[in-house]
N, CA, C and O atoms as a GROMACS GRO file, in nm:
protein
  380
    1MET      N    1   1.199  -1.834   0.193
    1MET     CA    2   1.215  -1.696   0.237
    1MET      C    3   1.106  -1.663   0.338
    1MET      O    4   0.990  -1.699   0.320
    2SER      N    5   1.142  -1.596   0.443
    2SER     CA    6   1.049  -1.562   0.550
    2SER      C    7   0.968  -1.438   0.514
    2SER      O    8   1.021  -1.343   0.456
    3GLU      N    9   0.842  -1.440   0.549
    3GLU     CA   10   0.757  -1.324   0.529
    3GLU      C   11   0.787  -1.219   0.636
    3GLU      O   12   0.836  -1.254   0.743
    4PRO      N   13   0.758  -1.089   0.610
    4PRO     CA   14   0.787  -0.984   0.708
    4PRO      C   15   0.722  -1.009   0.844
    4PRO      O   16   0.779  -0.972   0.947
    5ASP      N   17   0.601  -1.070   0.846
    5ASP     CA   18   0.534  -1.092   0.973
    5ASP      C   19   0.596  -1.208   1.051
    5ASP      O   20   0.558  -1.230   1.167
    6GLU      N   21   0.688  -1.283   0.991
    6GLU     CA   22   0.753  -1.394   1.060
    6GLU      C   23   0.888  -1.354   1.120
    6GLU      O   24   0.951  -1.434   1.189
    7ILE      N   25   0.933  -1.233   1.095
    7ILE     CA   26   1.060  -1.185   1.150
    7ILE      C   27   1.041  -1.159   1.299
    7ILE      O   28   0.944  -1.095   1.340
    8ASN      N   29   1.134  -1.209   1.380
    8ASN     CA   30   1.125  -1.191   1.524
    8ASN      C   31   1.106  -1.044   1.560
    8ASN      O   32   1.174  -0.957   1.504
    9GLY      N   33   1.016  -1.016   1.652
    9GLY     CA   34   0.994  -0.881   1.699
    9GLY      C   35   0.888  -0.805   1.622
    9GLY      O   36   0.859  -0.690   1.656
   10THR      N   37   0.828  -0.865   1.518
   10THR     CA   38   0.722  -0.796   1.444
   10THR      C   39   0.586  -0.854   1.480
   10THR      O   40   0.574  -0.968   1.524
   11VAL      N   41   0.485  -0.772   1.461
   11VAL     CA   42   0.346  -0.811   1.485
   11VAL      C   43   0.268  -0.776   1.360
   11VAL      O   44   0.284  -0.667   1.304
   12GLN      N   45   0.183  -0.867   1.316
   12GLN     CA   46   0.097  -0.841   1.201
   12GLN      C   47  -0.040  -0.800   1.255
   12GLN      O   48  -0.099  -0.871   1.336
   13ALA      N   49  -0.089  -0.685   1.210
   13ALA     CA   50  -0.219  -0.636   1.254
   13ALA      C   51  -0.314  -0.631   1.134
   13ALA      O   52  -0.279  -0.577   1.029
   14VAL      N   53  -0.433  -0.688   1.152
   14VAL     CA   54  -0.534  -0.691   1.046
   14VAL      C   55  -0.663  -0.637   1.103
   14VAL      O   56  -0.710  -0.683   1.207
   15ARG      N   57  -0.721  -0.538   1.035
   15ARG     CA   58  -0.847  -0.479   1.079
   15ARG      C   59  -0.958  -0.531   0.988
   15ARG      O   60  -0.941  -0.539   0.867
   16ILE      N   61  -1.072  -0.567   1.047
   16ILE     CA   62  -1.186  -0.620   0.973
   16ILE      C   63  -1.304  -0.529   0.999
   16ILE      O   64  -1.334  -0.494   1.113
   17GLY      N   65  -1.372  -0.492   0.891
   17GLY     CA   66  -1.488  -0.404   0.901
   17GLY      C   67  -1.610  -0.466   0.836
   17GLY      O   68  -1.603  -0.574   0.777
   18GLN      N   69  -1.722  -0.395   0.847
   18GLN     CA   70  -1.847  -0.443   0.789
   18GLN      C   71  -1.900  -0.337   0.694
   18GLN      O   72  -1.924  -0.223   0.734
   19ASN      N   73  -1.916  -0.376   0.568
   19ASN     CA   74  -1.964  -0.288   0.462
   19ASN      C   75  -1.884  -0.158   0.462
   19ASN      O   76  -1.762  -0.162   0.445
   20HIS      N   77  -1.949  -0.044   0.479
   20HIS     CA   78  -1.878   0.084   0.469
   20HIS      C   79  -1.854   0.149   0.605
   20HIS      O   80  -1.827   0.269   0.613
   21GLU      N   81  -1.864   0.072   0.711
   21GLU     CA   82  -1.843   0.124   0.845
   21GLU      C   83  -1.696   0.110   0.885
   21GLU      O   84  -1.624   0.032   0.822
   22PRO      N   85  -1.652   0.182   0.986
   22PRO     CA   86  -1.514   0.168   1.033
   22PRO      C   87  -1.485   0.027   1.081
   22PRO      O   88  -1.577  -0.051   1.107
   23ALA      N   89  -1.358  -0.005   1.092
   23ALA     CA   90  -1.316  -0.139   1.135
   23ALA      C   91  -1.379  -0.174   1.269
   23ALA      O   92  -1.385  -0.092   1.360
   24GLU      N   93  -1.424  -0.298   1.279
   24GLU     CA   94  -1.490  -0.344   1.400
   24GLU      C   95  -1.399  -0.431   1.486
   24GLU      O   96  -1.403  -0.423   1.608
   25ILE      N   97  -1.317  -0.514   1.422
   25ILE     CA   98  -1.231  -0.609   1.491
   25ILE      C   99  -1.087  -0.588   1.447
   25ILE      O  100  -1.062  -0.557   1.330
   26THR      N  101  -0.992  -0.604   1.538
   26THR     CA  102  -0.851  -0.603   1.501
   26THR      C  103  -0.789  -0.734   1.549
   26THR      O  104  -0.804  -0.773   1.665
   27ILE      N  105  -0.719  -0.801   1.457
   27ILE     CA  106  -0.649  -0.926   1.489
   27ILE      C  107  -0.500  -0.896   1.489
   27ILE      O  108  -0.448  -0.840   1.393
   28PHE      N  109  -0.432  -0.934   1.595
   28PHE     CA  110  -0.287  -0.921   1.602
   28PHE      C  111  -0.228  -1.062   1.597
   28PHE      O  112  -0.271  -1.151   1.670
   29TYR      N  113  -0.127  -1.080   1.511
   29TYR     CA  114  -0.058  -1.208   1.503
   29TYR      C  115   0.089  -1.186   1.533
   29TYR      O  116   0.154  -1.103   1.469
   30THR      N  117   0.142  -1.259   1.631
   30THR     CA  118   0.283  -1.252   1.666
   30THR      C  119   0.342  -1.392   1.648
   30THR      O  120   0.289  -1.488   1.703
   31PRO      N  121   0.452  -1.404   1.571
   31PRO     CA  122   0.513  -1.535   1.552
   31PRO      C  123   0.545  -1.600   1.687
   31PRO      O  124   0.592  -1.534   1.780
   32HIS      N  125   0.521  -1.727   1.697
   32HIS     CA  126   0.550  -1.808   1.814
   32HIS      C  127   0.461  -1.776   1.935
   32HIS      O  128   0.472  -1.842   2.038
   33LYS      N  129   0.373  -1.676   1.924
   33LYS     CA  130   0.281  -1.645   2.034
   33LYS      C  131   0.136  -1.663   1.991
   33LYS      O  132   0.051  -1.694   2.074
   34GLY      N  133   0.108  -1.643   1.862
   34GLY     CA  134  -0.027  -1.666   1.813
   34GLY      C  135  -0.109  -1.540   1.792
   34GLY      O  136  -0.055  -1.433   1.763
   35PHE      N  137  -0.241  -1.555   1.809
   35PHE     CA  138  -0.337  -1.450   1.775
   35PHE      C  139  -0.396  -1.387   1.900
   35PHE      O  140  -0.419  -1.454   2.000
   36THR      N  141  -0.419  -1.256   1.892
   36THR     CA  142  -0.492  -1.180   1.992
   36THR      C  143  -0.597  -1.100   1.918
   36THR      O  144  -0.568  -1.039   1.816
   37VAL      N  145  -0.719  -1.099   1.969
   37VAL     CA  146  -0.830  -1.028   1.904
   37VAL      C  147  -0.875  -0.916   1.995
   37VAL      O  148  -0.902  -0.937   2.113
   38HIS      N  149  -0.884  -0.794   1.940
   38HIS     CA  150  -0.936  -0.679   2.014
   38HIS      C  151  -1.076  -0.649   1.966
   38HIS      O  152  -1.103  -0.651   1.845
   39ASN      N  153  -1.165  -0.621   2.057
   39ASN     CA  154  -1.305  -0.590   2.032
   39ASN      C  155  -1.380  -0.712   1.978
   39ASN      O  156  -1.469  -0.699   1.894
   40GLY      N  157  -1.344  -0.829   2.026
   40GLY     CA  158  -1.410  -0.953   1.986
   40GLY      C  159  -1.354  -1.068   2.066
   40GLY      O  160  -1.262  -1.051   2.145
   41TYR      N  161  -1.411  -1.186   2.046
   41TYR     CA  162  -1.370  -1.305   2.118
   41TYR      C  163  -1.325  -1.410   2.018
   41TYR      O  164  -1.399  -1.443   1.925
   42LEU      N  165  -1.204  -1.462   2.034
   42LEU     CA  166  -1.154  -1.568   1.948
   42LEU      C  167  -1.212  -1.701   1.996
   42LEU      O  168  -1.166  -1.758   2.095
   43ALA      N  169  -1.314  -1.750   1.925
   43ALA     CA  170  -1.386  -1.870   1.966
   43ALA      C  171  -1.318  -1.997   1.916
   43ALA      O  172  -1.329  -2.102   1.980
   44GLU      N  173  -1.249  -1.989   1.802
   44GLU     CA  174  -1.186  -2.108   1.746
   44GLU      C  175  -1.061  -2.068   1.668
   44GLU      O  176  -1.059  -1.967   1.598
   45ASN      N  177  -0.956  -2.150   1.682
   45ASN     CA  178  -0.830  -2.132   1.609
   45ASN      C  179  -0.788  -2.272   1.566
   45ASN      O  180  -0.727  -2.346   1.643
   46GLU      N  181  -0.822  -2.307   1.442
   46GLU     CA  182  -0.806  -2.445   1.397
   46GLU      C  183  -0.720  -2.453   1.272
   46GLU      O  184  -0.737  -2.373   1.180
   47GLY      N  185  -0.627  -2.547   1.268
   47GLY     CA  186  -0.544  -2.571   1.151
   47GLY      C  187  -0.620  -2.647   1.045
   47GLY      O  188  -0.686  -2.747   1.076
   48LYS      N  189  -0.613  -2.602   0.919
   48LYS     CA  190  -0.684  -2.664   0.807
   48LYS      C  191  -0.593  -2.669   0.685
   48LYS      O  192  -0.487  -2.607   0.683
   49ARG      N  193  -0.637  -2.744   0.582
   49ARG     CA  194  -0.568  -2.751   0.452
   49ARG      C  195  -0.673  -2.744   0.343
   49ARG      O  196  -0.781  -2.802   0.355
   50SER      N  197  -0.640  -2.671   0.235
   50SER     CA  198  -0.728  -2.664   0.119
   50SER      C  199  -0.641  -2.643  -0.004
   50SER      O  200  -0.557  -2.553  -0.006
   51CYS      N  201  -0.660  -2.725  -0.105
   51CYS     CA  202  -0.584  -2.716  -0.230
   51CYS      C  203  -0.433  -2.718  -0.204
   51CYS      O  204  -0.356  -2.649  -0.272
   52GLY      N  205  -0.390  -2.796  -0.106
   52GLY     CA  206  -0.249  -2.809  -0.075
   52GLY      C  207  -0.191  -2.698   0.010
   52GLY      O  208  -0.072  -2.700   0.040
   53ARG      N  209  -0.271  -2.601   0.048
   53ARG     CA  210  -0.222  -2.489   0.130
   53ARG      C  211  -0.272  -2.503   0.273
   53ARG      O  212  -0.391  -2.527   0.297
   54ALA      N  213  -0.181  -2.488   0.368
   54ALA     CA  214  -0.216  -2.494   0.510
   54ALA      C  215  -0.254  -2.353   0.557
   54ALA      O  216  -0.194  -2.254   0.515
   55TYR      N  217  -0.354  -2.346   0.645
   55TYR     CA  218  -0.395  -2.217   0.700
   55TYR      C  219  -0.455  -2.238   0.838
   55TYR      O  220  -0.488  -2.350   0.877
   56ARG      N  221  -0.469  -2.127   0.911
   56ARG     CA  222  -0.539  -2.126   1.039
   56ARG      C  223  -0.676  -2.065   1.014
   56ARG      O  224  -0.687  -1.958   0.954
   57ARG      N  225  -0.781  -2.134   1.057
   57ARG     CA  226  -0.915  -2.077   1.047
   57ARG      C  227  -0.953  -2.021   1.183
   57ARG      O  228  -0.959  -2.094   1.283
   58LEU      N  229  -0.979  -1.892   1.187
   58LEU     CA  230  -1.018  -1.824   1.310
   58LEU      C  231  -1.168  -1.796   1.305
   58LEU      O  232  -1.219  -1.745   1.206
   59THR      N  233  -1.236  -1.830   1.412
   59THR     CA  234  -1.377  -1.795   1.426
   59THR      C  235  -1.384  -1.692   1.538
   59THR      O  236  -1.344  -1.717   1.651
   60ILE      N  237  -1.435  -1.574   1.502
   60ILE     CA  238  -1.438  -1.461   1.596
   60ILE      C  239  -1.583  -1.421   1.618
   60ILE      O  240  -1.662  -1.412   1.524
   61VAL      N  241  -1.618  -1.397   1.744
   61VAL     CA  242  -1.752  -1.350   1.780
   61VAL      C  243  -1.740  -1.201   1.814
   61VAL      O  244  -1.659  -1.163   1.899
   62THR      N  245  -1.820  -1.118   1.748
   62THR     CA  246  -1.817  -0.974   1.771
   62THR      C  247  -1.900  -0.940   1.896
   62THR      O  248  -1.978  -1.023   1.943
   63PRO      N  249  -1.884  -0.818   1.949
   63PRO     CA  250  -1.966  -0.777   2.064
   63PRO      C  251  -2.115  -0.781   2.034
   63PRO      O  252  -2.196  -0.800   2.125
   64GLY      N  253  -2.153  -0.764   1.906
   64GLY     CA  254  -2.294  -0.770   1.868
   64GLY      C  255  -2.345  -0.911   1.844
   64GLY      O  256  -2.463  -0.929   1.812
   65GLY      N  257  -2.258  -1.012   1.859
   65GLY     CA  258  -2.300  -1.150   1.842
   65GLY      C  259  -2.281  -1.207   1.703
   65GLY      O  260  -2.317  -1.322   1.678
   66ASP      N  261  -2.226  -1.128   1.610
   66ASP     CA  262  -2.198  -1.180   1.476
   66ASP      C  263  -2.078  -1.273   1.481
   66ASP      O  264  -1.992  -1.261   1.568
   67ILE      N  265  -2.073  -1.366   1.387
   67ILE     CA  266  -1.961  -1.459   1.376
   67ILE      C  267  -1.886  -1.430   1.248
   67ILE      O  268  -1.944  -1.426   1.140
   68ILE      N  269  -1.754  -1.410   1.262
   68ILE     CA  270  -1.668  -1.382   1.147
   68ILE      C  271  -1.567  -1.496   1.137
   68ILE      O  272  -1.506  -1.534   1.236
   69GLN      N  273  -1.552  -1.550   1.015
   69GLN     CA  274  -1.449  -1.651   0.993
   69GLN      C  275  -1.341  -1.594   0.904
   69GLN      O  276  -1.368  -1.536   0.799
   70VAL      N  277  -1.217  -1.610   0.949
   70VAL     CA  278  -1.100  -1.554   0.881
   70VAL      C  279  -0.998  -1.665   0.862
   70VAL      O  280  -0.982  -1.752   0.948
   71ARG      N  281  -0.928  -1.662   0.748
   71ARG     CA  282  -0.817  -1.756   0.724
   71ARG      C  283  -0.686  -1.679   0.724
   71ARG      O  284  -0.679  -1.566   0.675
   72ARG      N  285  -0.581  -1.742   0.780
   72ARG     CA  286  -0.446  -1.689   0.766
   72ARG      C  287  -0.360  -1.802   0.710
   72ARG      O  288  -0.338  -1.903   0.777
   73TYR      N  289  -0.313  -1.782   0.586
   73TYR     CA  290  -0.235  -1.885   0.518
   73TYR      C  291  -0.093  -1.890   0.574
   73TYR      O  292  -0.029  -1.787   0.593
   74ASN      N  293  -0.044  -2.012   0.598
   74ASN     CA  294   0.088  -2.032   0.659
   74ASN      C  295   0.201  -1.996   0.563
   74ASN      O  296   0.306  -1.950   0.608
   75ASP      N  297   0.182  -2.016   0.432
   75ASP     CA  298   0.293  -1.998   0.339
   75ASP      C  299   0.330  -1.853   0.313
   75ASP      O  300   0.447  -1.823   0.290
   76ASN      N  301   0.233  -1.761   0.316
   76ASN     CA  302   0.265  -1.622   0.285
   76ASN      C  303   0.206  -1.521   0.384
   76ASN      O  304   0.224  -1.400   0.365
   77GLY      N  305   0.137  -1.566   0.488
   77GLY     CA  306   0.082  -1.475   0.588
   77GLY      C  307  -0.042  -1.400   0.543
   77GLY      O  308  -0.087  -1.308   0.612
   78GLU      N  309  -0.098  -1.437   0.428
   78GLU     CA  310  -0.216  -1.369   0.374
   78GLU      C  311  -0.339  -1.399   0.459
   78GLU      O  312  -0.360  -1.512   0.502
   79PHE      N  313  -0.421  -1.295   0.483
   79PHE     CA  314  -0.548  -1.311   0.552
   79PHE      C  315  -0.661  -1.300   0.451
   79PHE      O  316  -0.653  -1.222   0.356
   80ARG      N  317  -0.766  -1.380   0.471
   80ARG     CA  318  -0.889  -1.372   0.390
   80ARG      C  319  -1.008  -1.383   0.484
   80ARG      O  320  -1.009  -1.464   0.576
   81CYS      N  321  -1.107  -1.301   0.458
   81CYS     CA  322  -1.229  -1.304   0.538
   81CYS      C  323  -1.332  -1.387   0.461
   81CYS      O  324  -1.363  -1.356   0.346
   82ASP      N  325  -1.386  -1.491   0.525
   82ASP     CA  326  -1.483  -1.580   0.461
   82ASP      C  327  -1.628  -1.542   0.489
   82ASP      O  328  -1.718  -1.602   0.430
   83SER      N  329  -1.653  -1.447   0.576
   83SER     CA  330  -1.789  -1.412   0.615
   83SER      C  331  -1.845  -1.301   0.528
   83SER      O  332  -1.779  -1.200   0.503
   84ARG      N  333  -1.966  -1.321   0.481
   84ARG     CA  334  -2.033  -1.220   0.397
   84ARG      C  335  -2.054  -1.090   0.475
   84ARG      O  336  -2.087  -1.091   0.594
   85GLY      N  337  -2.036  -0.979   0.406
   85GLY     CA  338  -2.059  -0.849   0.468
   85GLY      C  339  -1.939  -0.794   0.544
   85GLY      O  340  -1.940  -0.678   0.585
   86TYR      N  341  -1.837  -0.876   0.563
   86TYR     CA  342  -1.716  -0.831   0.631
   86TYR      C  343  -1.600  -0.832   0.533
   86TYR      O  344  -1.598  -0.912   0.439
   87TRP      N  345  -1.505  -0.743   0.554
   87TRP     CA  346  -1.390  -0.732   0.463
   87TRP      C  347  -1.269  -0.686   0.541
   87TRP      O  348  -1.282  -0.629   0.650
   88LEU      N  349  -1.151  -0.710   0.485
   88LEU     CA  350  -1.027  -0.667   0.548
   88LEU      C  351  -1.005  -0.520   0.518
   88LEU      O  352  -0.996  -0.480   0.402
   89VAL      N  353  -0.998  -0.440   0.622
   89VAL     CA  354  -0.978  -0.296   0.607
   89VAL      C  355  -0.832  -0.266   0.581
   89VAL      O  356  -0.800  -0.186   0.492
   90SER      N  357  -0.742  -0.328   0.657
   90SER     CA  358  -0.600  -0.303   0.640
   90SER      C  359  -0.520  -0.418   0.697
   90SER      O  360  -0.567  -0.494   0.782
   91ARG      N  361  -0.397  -0.429   0.648
   91ARG     CA  362  -0.301  -0.526   0.699
   91ARG      C  363  -0.167  -0.456   0.707
   91ARG      O  364  -0.125  -0.392   0.611
   92GLN      N  365  -0.100  -0.466   0.820
   92GLN     CA  366   0.031  -0.403   0.831
   92GLN      C  367   0.119  -0.481   0.929
   92GLN      O  368   0.070  -0.546   1.022
   93ALA      N  369   0.247  -0.473   0.906
   93ALA     CA  370   0.346  -0.531   0.997
   93ALA      C  371   0.397  -0.419   1.086
   93ALA      O  372   0.435  -0.313   1.038
   94ILE      N  373   0.399  -0.444   1.217
   94ILE     CA  374   0.444  -0.346   1.314
   94ILE      C  375   0.574  -0.398   1.374
   94ILE      O  376   0.578  -0.510   1.425
   95VAL      N  377   0.677  -0.319   1.369
   95VAL     CA  378   0.806  -0.362   1.426
   95VAL      C  379   0.822  -0.304   1.564
   95VAL      O  380   0.924  -0.328   1.629
   0.00000   0.00000   0.00000
């Protein structure tokens, strides 16, 4: 079964923030087109596997020079932030 973010014409938007401050980075994912990062630089987009699950590891550099590592799992479209002090503010599918 296809996830909502894999349906043609939809975009998945994920906002990442630091501690209790407003979101600092926004990641947009479009099927068949990939990732676009607003207010940051996508330094690395690498395919990985862990515990039998495939994911994309994104390394993002913020305007302040911080490095954020994020995973997007291929099987369900779930995002996880691996960097301390940063967290996912929101995730939504935009049609």
